[in-house]
C-alpha positions in Angstrom: 93.0 75.2 187.2 95.0 75.1 190.5 93.1 75.4 193.8 93.3 78.8 195.4 94.8 78.2 198.9 94.4 81.8 200.1 92.3 82.6 203.2 88.9 84.3 202.6 86.4 86.2 204.8 82.6 86.3 204.7 80.7 89.6 204.2 77.0 90.2 203.7 76.1 91.4 200.3 73.9 94.1 201.9 76.6 95.3 204.2 76.7 98.6 202.3 73.0 99.1 203.1 73.1 98.0 206.7 71.3 100.6 208.9 74.2 100.6 211.3 76.6 101.7 208.6 74.3 104.0 206.7 76.0 107.1 207.9 79.6 105.8 207.3 81.7 106.8 204.3 83.2 104.2 202.0 86.6 104.7 203.7 85.1 104.1 207.1 83.3 100.9 205.8 86.6 99.7 204.3 88.1 100.2 207.7 85.7 97.6 209.1 86.6 95.2 206.3 90.3 95.6 207.1 89.6 94.8 210.8 87.8 91.6 209.8 90.5 90.5 207.4 93.2 91.0 210.1 91.2 88.9 212.6 90.9 86.1 210.1 94.5 86.2 208.9 95.7 86.1 212.5 92.9 84.1 214.3 91.7 85.9 217.4 87.9 85.4 217.3 87.3 89.1 216.6 89.5 90.4 219.4 91.7 92.8 217.4 94.8 94.0 219.3 94.4 97.6 220.2 97.9 98.6 218.9 96.9 97.2 215.5 93.5 99.0 215.5 95.0 102.4 216.3 97.2 102.2 213.3 94.4 101.5 210.9 93.0 104.5 209.0 92.7 107.9 210.5 91.6 108.8 214.0 88.4 110.4 212.6 87.4 107.3 210.7 88.1 105.0 213.7 86.0 107.2 215.9 83.1 107.1 213.4 83.3 103.2 213.2 83.4 103.0 217.0 80.4 105.3 217.3 78.2 103.1 215.1 78.9 100.1 217.3 81.0 98.1 214.7 84.1 98.2 216.9 84.2 98.4 220.7 87.3 99.3 222.6 88.1 97.3 225.8 91.1 99.1 227.3 91.5 96.7 230.2 92.1 93.8 227.7 94.0 96.1 225.3 91.7 94.9 222.4 89.2 96.3 219.9 86.3 93.8 219.6 84.9 93.4 216.1 81.2 92.7 216.6 79.4 89.7 215.0 82.7 88.4 213.7 82.1 84.8 215.0 78.7 84.7 213.3 80.0 85.0 209.8 83.7 83.9 209.9 85.6 80.9 211.3 86.7 81.0 214.9 89.9 79.5 216.3 88.0 76.4 217.4 86.4 75.9 214.0 89.7 76.4 212.2 91.4 73.8 214.5 88.5 71.4 214.0 88.7 71.7 210.2 92.5 71.2 210.3 92.1 68.0 212.4 89.4 66.7 210.1 91.7 67.2 207.1 94.6 65.5 208.9 92.4 62.6 209.8 91.0 62.3 206.3 94.5 62.4 204.9 95.7 59.7 207.3 92.7 57.6 206.5 93.3 58.0 202.8 97.0 57.3 203.2 96.3 54.1 205.1 93.8 53.1 202.5 96.3 53.8 199.7 99.0 51.9 201.7 96.7 48.9 202.2 95.8 48.9 198.5 99.4 49.2 197.5 100.4 46.4 199.9 97.6 44.3 198.5 98.7 45.0 194.9 102.3 44.3 195.8 101.3 41.0 197.5 99.2 40.0 194.5 102.0 40.9 192.2 104.5 39.0 194.4 102.2 36.0 194.6 101.9 36.0 190.8 105.6 36.3 190.3 106.3 33.6 192.9 103.8 31.3 191.1 105.3 32.1 187.7 108.8 31.4 189.1 107.6 28.2 190.7 106.1 27.1 187.4 109.3 28.0 185.6 111.4 26.1 188.1 109.1 23.1 187.8 109.2 23.2 184.0 113.0 23.5 184.0 113.2 20.6 186.5 111.0 18.5 184.2 113.0 19.5 181.2 116.2 18.6 183.0 114.8 15.2 184.1 113.7 14.5 180.5 117.1 15.4 179.2 118.7 13.3 181.8 116.5 10.4 180.9 117.3 10.8 177.2 121.0 11.1 178.0 121.4 8.3 180.7 118.7 5.8 179.6 119.6 3.5 176.8 116.8 1.2 175.8 116.8 -1.0 172.7 114.7 -3.9 171.4 117.8 -5.6 170.0 118.6 -9.0 171.5 122.3 -8.2 171.5 121.7 -5.5 174.2 120.0 -7.6 176.8 123.1 -7.6 178.9 123.9 -3.9 178.3 123.7 -1.4 181.1 120.4 0.5 181.1 121.7 3.6 182.8 125.3 4.4 181.8 127.3 6.2 184.5 130.5 8.2 184.1 131.9 10.3 181.3 133.2 7.4 179.3 129.9 5.4 179.5 127.8 8.4 178.5 130.1 9.1 175.6 129.8 5.5 174.4 126.1 5.7 174.8 126.0 8.8 172.6 128.2 7.1 170.1 125.8 4.2 170.1 122.9 6.3 169.2 124.6 7.5 166.0 124.2 4.0 164.4 122.4 0.7 165.0 122.7 -1.2 168.2 124.2 -4.3 166.5 127.0 -2.2 164.9 127.7 -0.6 168.3 128.0 -4.1 169.9 130.5 -5.3 167.3 132.6 -2.1 167.7 132.4 -2.3 171.5 133.5 -5.9 171.5 136.5 -5.0 169.4 137.4 -2.3 171.8 137.2 -4.6 174.8 139.5 -7.2 173.0 142.2 -4.6 172.6 145.1 -4.4 175.2 144.4 -0.6 175.7 141.0 1.2 175.6 140.0 2.4 172.1 139.0 6.1 172.0 135.3 6.7 171.8 135.4 8.5 168.5 137.2 5.5 166.9 134.6 3.1 168.3 131.9 5.4 166.7 133.7 5.4 163.3 134.1 1.6 163.4 130.4 1.2 164.3 129.4 3.6 161.5 131.4 1.6 159.0 129.9 -1.7 160.2 126.4 -0.1 160.2 126.9 0.9 156.5 127.7 -2.7 155.7 124.7 -4.0 157.6 122.4 -1.6 155.8 123.8 -2.7 152.5 122.6 -6.3 153.2 126.0 -7.8 154.0 125.8 -10.7 156.4 127.2 -10.7 159.8 129.7 -13.4 159.0 131.1 -11.5 156.0 131.4 -8.3 158.2 133.3 -10.3 160.9 135.6 -11.7 158.3 136.3 -8.2 156.9 137.0 -6.9 160.4 139.4 -9.7 160.9 141.3 -8.8 157.7 141.3 -5.1 158.6 142.6 -5.7 162.2 145.4 -7.9 160.9 146.4 -5.4 158.2 148.6 -2.3 158.7 145.6 -0.1 157.9 144.3 1.8 160.9 141.5 4.0 159.3 138.1 2.7 160.2 136.8 3.9 156.8 138.8 1.1 155.2 136.6 -1.6 156.9 133.9 -1.7 154.1 136.7 -2.4 151.6 138.0 -5.3 153.6 134.4 -6.6 154.0 133.9 -6.3 150.2 137.1 -8.3 149.6 136.1 -10.9 152.2 132.7 -11.3 150.6 134.2 -11.9 147.2 137.0 -14.1 148.4 136.5 -17.9 148.0 135.9 -19.6 151.3 138.9 -22.0 151.5 140.3 -23.6 154.6 143.4 -22.0 156.1 146.7 -23.7 155.1 148.9 -21.7 157.3 149.1 -21.4 161.1 147.1 -18.5 162.6 149.1 -15.7 164.2 148.5 -14.4 167.7 146.8 -11.3 166.3 144.4 -13.5 164.3 143.6 -15.5 167.3 142.8 -12.3 169.3 140.6 -11.0 166.6 138.8 -14.3 166.3 138.3 -14.2 170.1 136.7 -10.7 170.1 134.4 -11.7 167.1 133.3 -14.8 169.0 132.5 -12.7 172.0 130.5 -10.2 169.8 128.5 -13.0 168.2 125.6 -14.0 170.6 125.3 -17.4 168.9 128.9 -18.2 169.7 128.4 -17.1 173.3 125.5 -19.5 173.6 127.5 -22.4 172.2 130.4 -21.6 174.6 127.9 -21.5 177.5 
């Protein structure tokens, strides 16, 4: 239920039986009530303006009310004084005091709400800042881990002791990723073949060569047979790396007979890169 904000006056419950008003009629008593209501609606501490009073009720009723002492006319001040008004109803000072107390209470409550709101906002902001900091830290850790996985290439293979631990540049990173798709030994052989060529071999072709070599290694084919197969493949007009296992198979089944013809320049180049790829050969040369 909404609060009633209308202004009220105070009247004694025995006003109708008051000895001062015993001889007044109901209309005359109501005239007194109207005077009190006007004084409270337009605060004047019971000093009712005389022009207002003379317009209330009839002259006869006003004279009766004045005769019983409820209203006293003060012509010098041009007012009609309502007796005992301040004893039962709010004066101007009391109304002002009550208003100031409400304003102070409202300001105090507003400040308290503002402080609570600021504290809540700060708490929420601190929580969000902490969450964002944790998120940034987690993202940074994830990025570092990804960078380590991408840029750090570590293997237990003896053929990679001289390999670069942290590849740098787009080409090196691509070769590192290609190297992770197969064994390290197969990648070394394919890499050595690329370095022996006059122009760089594309990374995807190196990967395909290494995959073909890796398949042969997993099948139990020896390194010497694989090297011989690569030699035959490099000397042939075939360019598809998928043909390497076929050349390796033919080389494994081919009888090992000494060469009767002079080696071509391409054969010498292939032999050179295979010797570079073989760590045992490098040790002998050293």
